[in-house]
Backbone as ProteinMPNN parsed JSONL, in Angstrom:
{"seq_chain_A": "MTTSAEIAVERQGGTVVARLTGEIDMTNAAYIGEELTKAVPNEALGLVIDLSGTRYLDSAAIELLFDLARRLGRRRQRLKLVLPSSSPLRRVLLLTDVQTAAPLHDTLEEALTDAG", "coords_chain_A": {"N_chain_A": [[-21.479, 8.28, -6.151], [-18.381, 7.962, -7.656], [-15.006, 7.844, -6.892], [-11.79, 8.73, -8.226], [-8.969, 6.713, -8.766], [-5.714, 5.708, -9.552], [-3.735, 2.924, -10.52], [-0.488, 1.846, -10.79], [1.58, -0.736, -11.576], [4.634, -2.435, -11.065], [7.52, -4.565, -11.319], [10.241, -4.82, -9.186], [13.121, -6.239, -8.862], [12.653, -8.845, -6.617], [10.34, -7.858, -5.635], [7.041, -6.517, -5.755], [5.944, -3.418, -6.869], [3.582, -0.99, -6.284], [2.117, 1.908, -7.382], [-0.071, 4.204, -6.123], [-2.386, 6.615, -7.011], [-4.434, 9.499, -6.532], [-7.664, 9.235, -5.055], [-8.61, 7.06, -2.453], [-11.228, 5.251, -1.39], [-14.397, 4.112, 0.002], [-15.741, 3.662, -2.374], [-13.969, 2.629, -4.233], [-12.135, 0.969, -2.973], [-12.393, -1.859, -2.738], [-12.063, -2.731, -5.4], [-9.422, -1.808, -5.87], [-8.088, -3.347, -3.977], [-8.506, -5.946, -5.031], [-7.109, -5.745, -7.471], [-4.491, -5.249, -6.575], [-3.98, -7.581, -5.101], [-4.08, -9.513, -7.138], [-1.825, -8.73, -8.504], [0.398, -9.597, -7.156], [2.456, -12.203, -7.305], [2.887, -15.597, -6.047], [5.621, -16.139, -5.713], [6.829, -13.727, -5.228], [8.622, -11.457, -3.072], [7.244, -9.587, -1.66], [5.016, -6.75, -1.313], [5.222, -3.375, -2.13], [3.597, -0.468, -1.487], [3.281, 2.573, -2.906], [2.241, 5.496, -1.722], [2.604, 8.115, -2.264], [1.45, 9.775, -4.203], [-1.16, 9.851, -3.462], [-4.158, 11.404, -2.526], [-6.256, 11.202, -0.728], [-7.564, 9.157, 1.858], [-9.941, 6.974, 3.174], [-11.77, 5.274, 5.831], [-12.278, 2.779, 4.686], [-10.144, 2.485, 2.967], [-8.043, 2.369, 4.789], [-8.695, -0.003, 6.136], [-8.362, -1.715, 3.976], [-5.545, -1.665, 3.696], [-4.743, -2.939, 6.105], [-5.96, -5.427, 5.634], [-4.637, -6.313, 3.301], [-2.043, -6.59, 4.357], [-2.48, -8.714, 6.162], [-3.289, -10.78, 4.386], [-1.013, -11.045, 2.722], [0.845, -11.714, 4.675], [0.017, -14.284, 5.416], [0.935, -15.636, 3.26], [3.585, -15.521, 3.633], [4.735, -13.141, 2.836], [5.596, -9.655, 2.659], [4.115, -6.48, 3.386], [4.822, -3.185, 2.591], [4.767, 0.326, 3.073], [4.932, 3.44, 1.352], [5.213, 6.748, 2.112], [5.745, 10.066, 2.183], [7.089, 11.907, 4.963], [6.156, 14.461, 5.037], [3.596, 14.39, 4.069], [0.13, 15.0, 4.58], [-1.455, 12.781, 4.959], [0.042, 10.972, 6.327], [-0.226, 11.319, 9.065], [-2.81, 10.332, 9.479], [-2.401, 7.611, 8.938], [-0.614, 6.989, 10.996], [-2.183, 7.523, 13.268], [-4.06, 5.504, 13.058], [-2.585, 3.296, 13.486], [-1.439, 1.837, 11.383], [1.188, 1.227, 10.812], [1.801, -0.902, 12.456], [1.052, -3.103, 11.079], [2.125, -2.764, 8.555], [5.184, -1.494, 7.695], [6.074, 1.99, 7.543], [7.625, 4.028, 5.142], [9.721, 6.738, 4.068], [10.621, 7.025, 1.451], [10.603, 5.328, -1.746], [12.97, 4.005, -2.372], [14.042, 3.58, 0.17], [12.16, 1.793, 1.228], [12.515, -0.395, -0.468], [15.119, -1.182, 0.1], [15.031, -1.88, 2.737], [15.438, -4.562, 4.748], [13.828, -5.691, 6.61]], "CA_chain_A": [[-20.329, 8.987, -6.677], [-17.167, 7.166, -7.684], [-13.793, 8.653, -6.927], [-10.827, 8.147, -9.146], [-7.651, 6.315, -8.297], [-4.975, 4.982, -10.577], [-2.769, 1.956, -10.017], [0.597, 1.479, -11.701], [2.294, -1.841, -10.937], [5.854, -2.899, -11.724], [8.334, -5.483, -10.519], [11.612, -4.371, -8.953], [13.732, -7.399, -8.221], [11.658, -9.804, -6.166], [9.245, -7.137, -4.988], [6.058, -5.824, -6.589], [5.757, -2.027, -6.451], [2.332, -0.412, -6.788], [1.962, 3.343, -7.12], [-1.487, 4.578, -6.106], [-2.602, 8.054, -7.065], [-5.841, 9.89, -6.466], [-8.398, 9.056, -3.809], [-9.002, 5.681, -2.174], [-12.308, 5.276, -0.408], [-15.304, 2.963, -0.077], [-16.228, 3.43, -3.73], [-13.003, 1.928, -5.076], [-11.181, 0.182, -2.176], [-12.495, -3.287, -3.078], [-11.426, -2.893, -6.708], [-7.98, -1.64, -5.696], [-7.627, -4.54, -3.268], [-8.473, -7.071, -5.983], [-6.021, -5.517, -8.428], [-3.208, -5.422, -5.887], [-3.831, -8.999, -4.769], [-3.752, -10.218, -8.384], [-0.523, -8.295, -9.01], [1.496, -10.16, -6.364], [2.548, -13.654, -7.458], [3.347, -16.317, -4.857], [7.082, -16.132, -5.563], [7.305, -12.38, -4.889], [8.995, -11.247, -1.677], [6.213, -8.785, -1.023], [4.403, -5.639, -2.031], [5.44, -2.014, -1.645], [2.588, 0.454, -2.016], [3.721, 3.968, -2.854], [1.075, 6.363, -1.56], [3.072, 9.503, -2.403], [0.525, 10.525, -5.051], [-2.525, 9.677, -2.972], [-4.662, 12.63, -1.905], [-7.302, 10.964, 0.268], [-7.813, 7.79, 2.314], [-10.976, 6.898, 4.207], [-11.649, 4.07, 6.665], [-12.239, 1.604, 3.811], [-8.762, 2.396, 2.479], [-7.226, 1.922, 5.926], [-8.99, -1.432, 6.304], [-7.723, -2.387, 2.849], [-4.121, -1.836, 4.004], [-4.643, -3.999, 7.105], [-6.342, -6.688, 4.999], [-3.525, -6.725, 2.433], [-0.945, -7.05, 5.219], [-2.855, -10.05, 6.658], [-3.247, -11.741, 3.268], [0.381, -11.271, 2.335], [1.491, -12.404, 5.79], [-0.318, -15.717, 5.32], [1.759, -16.193, 2.168], [4.969, -15.213, 4.028], [5.169, -11.964, 2.089], [5.466, -8.442, 3.464], [3.587, -5.244, 2.822], [5.489, -1.967, 3.048], [4.11, 1.52, 2.552], [5.757, 4.626, 1.138], [4.477, 7.995, 2.263], [6.673, 11.057, 2.738], [6.703, 12.426, 6.278], [5.485, 15.746, 4.829], [2.226, 14.176, 3.61], [-0.896, 15.068, 5.624], [-2.034, 11.457, 5.156], [0.888, 10.184, 7.235], [-0.832, 11.401, 10.403], [-3.948, 9.408, 9.478], [-1.871, 6.254, 9.045], [-0.048, 6.827, 12.33], [-3.281, 7.474, 14.238], [-4.768, 4.229, 12.93], [-1.59, 2.244, 13.766], [-1.163, 1.019, 10.202], [2.587, 0.791, 10.84], [1.906, -2.183, 13.149], [0.818, -4.138, 10.073], [2.982, -2.504, 7.393], [6.065, -0.374, 8.02], [6.017, 3.203, 6.728], [8.918, 4.536, 4.683], [9.643, 8.057, 3.432], [10.911, 6.927, 0.02], [10.546, 4.006, -2.351], [14.293, 3.4, -2.24], [14.157, 3.125, 1.553], [11.31, 0.613, 1.384], [13.095, -1.504, -1.217], [16.369, -1.629, 0.706], [14.76, -2.358, 4.092], [15.363, -6.034, 4.752], [12.884, -6.146, 7.644]], "C_chain_A": [[-19.101, 8.085, -6.589], [-15.972, 8.096, -7.772], [-12.782, 7.974, -7.825], [-9.509, 7.866, -8.444], [-6.997, 5.559, -9.438], [-3.943, 4.096, -9.916], [-1.754, 1.687, -11.112], [1.449, 0.446, -10.983], [3.511, -2.205, -11.764], [6.59, -3.828, -10.781], [9.721, -4.888, -10.401], [12.299, -5.468, -8.158], [12.651, -8.396, -7.859], [10.428, -9.168, -5.56], [8.329, -6.483, -6.022], [5.868, -4.423, -6.003], [4.482, -1.51, -7.105], [2.284, 1.052, -6.392], [0.479, 3.68, -7.227], [-1.58, 6.094, -6.106], [-4.1, 8.335, -7.019], [-6.414, 9.674, -5.092], [-8.813, 7.606, -3.651], [-10.036, 5.732, -1.06], [-13.234, 4.094, -0.643], [-15.809, 2.68, -1.492], [-15.254, 2.64, -4.593], [-12.034, 1.032, -4.307], [-11.225, -1.305, -2.532], [-11.817, -3.57, -4.412], [-9.906, -2.803, -6.594], [-7.392, -2.856, -4.988], [-7.51, -5.747, -4.177], [-7.298, -6.935, -6.945], [-4.654, -5.733, -7.782], [-2.959, -6.881, -5.539], [-3.441, -9.8, -6.002], [-2.337, -9.899, -8.863], [0.66, -8.933, -8.286], [1.515, -11.681, -6.509], [3.105, -14.3, -6.183], [4.851, -16.241, -4.645], [7.653, -14.754, -5.227], [7.651, -12.308, -3.402], [7.927, -10.466, -0.93], [5.732, -7.681, -1.93], [4.77, -4.338, -1.341], [4.384, -1.145, -2.307], [3.089, 1.874, -1.807], [2.487, 4.862, -2.863], [1.434, 7.84, -1.731], [2.109, 10.36, -3.218], [-0.923, 10.415, -4.625], [-2.961, 10.925, -2.214], [-5.627, 12.382, -0.751], [-7.396, 9.478, 0.573], [-8.951, 7.841, 3.331], [-10.814, 5.588, 4.973], [-11.617, 2.793, 5.831], [-10.824, 1.401, 3.261], [-7.833, 1.899, 3.574], [-7.443, 0.429, 6.161], [-8.368, -2.248, 5.18], [-6.247, -2.645, 3.147], [-3.912, -2.928, 5.05], [-4.945, -5.363, 6.492], [-5.221, -7.199, 4.084], [-2.353, -7.248, 3.252], [-1.236, -8.456, 5.752], [-2.744, -11.098, 5.557], [-1.818, -12.076, 2.859], [1.127, -12.029, 3.428], [1.22, -13.899, 5.781], [0.5, -16.403, 4.239], [3.254, -15.944, 2.416], [5.577, -14.1, 3.17], [4.909, -10.742, 2.952], [4.849, -7.31, 2.67], [4.368, -4.097, 3.434], [4.802, -0.794, 2.368], [5.106, 2.65, 2.411], [4.851, 5.843, 1.215], [5.413, 9.009, 2.899], [6.168, 11.609, 4.072], [5.984, 13.767, 6.164], [4.021, 15.592, 4.403], [1.236, 14.273, 4.771], [-1.524, 13.699, 5.906], [-1.221, 10.612, 6.137], [0.298, 10.19, 8.65], [-2.013, 10.441, 10.518], [-3.451, 7.975, 9.663], [-1.276, 5.998, 10.427], [-1.141, 6.72, 13.394], [-4.034, 6.149, 14.206], [-3.838, 3.035, 13.121], [-1.318, 1.323, 12.583], [0.263, 0.472, 10.23], [2.777, -0.492, 11.648], [1.705, -3.351, 12.184], [1.758, -4.005, 8.881], [3.865, -1.303, 7.708], [5.932, 0.768, 7.022], [7.431, 3.66, 6.391], [8.708, 5.876, 3.986], [9.809, 7.988, 1.926], [10.78, 5.481, -0.464], [11.876, 3.288, -2.182], [14.491, 2.841, -0.846], [13.356, 1.845, 1.774], [11.919, -0.609, 0.696], [14.382, -2.02, -0.59], [16.198, -2.136, 2.13], [14.568, -3.863, 4.064], [14.305, -6.557, 5.719], [11.479, -6.244, 7.186]], "O_chain_A": [[-18.829, 7.51, -5.535], [-15.922, 9.004, -8.602], [-12.906, 6.791, -8.143], [-9.012, 8.663, -7.648], [-7.665, 4.855, -10.195], [-3.353, 4.452, -8.896], [-2.121, 1.34, -12.235], [1.982, 0.715, -9.906], [3.449, -2.278, -12.991], [6.307, -3.866, -9.584], [10.317, -4.492, -11.403], [12.093, -5.612, -6.953], [11.824, -8.753, -8.697], [9.565, -9.865, -5.026], [8.794, -5.963, -7.037], [5.659, -4.263, -4.801], [4.321, -1.582, -8.324], [2.397, 1.394, -5.215], [-0.148, 3.476, -8.266], [-0.935, 6.77, -5.304], [-4.917, 7.505, -7.419], [-5.745, 9.898, -4.083], [-9.308, 6.988, -4.593], [-9.765, 6.186, 0.051], [-12.901, 3.179, -1.397], [-16.258, 1.569, -1.775], [-15.663, 2.039, -5.586], [-11.185, 0.39, -4.926], [-10.175, -1.942, -2.617], [-11.077, -4.545, -4.537], [-9.188, -3.628, -7.158], [-6.321, -3.338, -5.358], [-6.531, -6.49, -4.107], [-6.58, -7.902, -7.2], [-3.765, -6.334, -8.385], [-1.834, -7.363, -5.67], [-2.572, -10.668, -5.929], [-1.719, -10.711, -9.551], [1.797, -8.826, -8.745], [0.692, -12.373, -5.91], [3.715, -13.629, -5.35], [5.312, -16.275, -3.504], [8.85, -14.635, -4.966], [7.055, -13.004, -2.579], [7.725, -10.653, 0.27], [5.993, -7.667, -3.133], [4.646, -4.211, -0.123], [4.287, -1.09, -3.533], [3.294, 2.317, -0.676], [1.785, 4.973, -3.868], [0.645, 8.716, -1.377], [1.967, 11.553, -2.947], [-1.82, 10.842, -5.353], [-2.228, 11.439, -1.369], [-5.801, 13.245, 0.11], [-7.318, 8.642, -0.326], [-8.926, 8.66, 4.249], [-9.829, 4.875, 4.784], [-10.986, 1.816, 6.234], [-10.369, 0.267, 3.11], [-6.935, 1.098, 3.314], [-6.484, -0.316, 6.363], [-7.895, -3.36, 5.413], [-5.75, -3.739, 2.877], [-3.01, -3.754, 4.909], [-4.267, -6.345, 6.794], [-4.901, -8.388, 4.098], [-1.735, -8.245, 2.879], [-0.339, -9.299, 5.79], [-2.178, -12.171, 5.765], [-1.465, -13.241, 2.676], [1.952, -12.893, 3.131], [2.104, -14.693, 6.104], [0.729, -17.611, 4.298], [4.079, -16.133, 1.523], [6.761, -14.121, 2.831], [4.092, -10.789, 3.872], [5.032, -7.196, 1.458], [4.555, -4.041, 4.65], [4.319, -0.902, 1.241], [6.008, 2.809, 3.233], [3.863, 5.957, 0.489], [5.833, 8.828, 4.042], [4.963, 11.757, 4.277], [5.278, 14.17, 7.088], [3.283, 16.577, 4.381], [1.471, 13.695, 5.832], [-2.071, 13.486, 6.989], [-1.735, 9.652, 6.71], [0.327, 9.173, 9.343], [-2.191, 9.804, 11.556], [-4.014, 7.215, 10.451], [-1.421, 4.903, 10.969], [-1.032, 5.913, 14.317], [-4.586, 5.722, 15.22], [-4.252, 1.89, 12.939], [-0.999, 0.149, 12.773], [0.518, -0.622, 9.729], [3.829, -1.121, 11.536], [2.148, -4.466, 12.459], [2.143, -5.001, 8.269], [3.357, -0.211, 7.962], [5.71, 0.556, 5.829], [8.316, 3.676, 7.246], [7.659, 6.122, 3.39], [9.219, 8.784, 1.195], [10.841, 4.54, 0.326], [11.905, 2.094, -1.881], [15.042, 1.752, -0.685], [13.828, 0.921, 2.434], [11.846, -1.722, 1.217], [14.701, -3.2, -0.741], [17.109, -2.754, 2.68], [13.644, -4.372, 3.429], [13.927, -7.727, 5.658], [10.6, -6.615, 7.965]]}, "name": "protein", "num_of_chains": 1, "seq": "MTTSAEIAVERQGGTVVARLTGEIDMTNAAYIGEELTKAVPNEALGLVIDLSGTRYLDSAAIELLFDLARRLGRRRQRLKLVLPSSSPLRRVLLLTDVQTAAPLHDTLEEALTDAG"}
């Protein structure tokens, strides 16, 4: 069974913004990882992933976020995540300590203005 997820990528200033909607799990995490990696050129400051429209994340999705943070870090780029505090998925990300690899922000605007 393959779950559906959609990726919309745009550039805002020096940062690549990817909006992920749907479900991210072991059936599509590798594909999403490849697409996100290809979307971030070397000259970009980093990647902001907006998970506001995401309904489900499994362990493969969590590992994908850690892997993206490591890859971008090697290129001196940062990964930031957007997920409203009201989202049930935020607890999953906090329990897995994703914020140690990629800071969590409530809004896209907050993530884009955060210099850290």
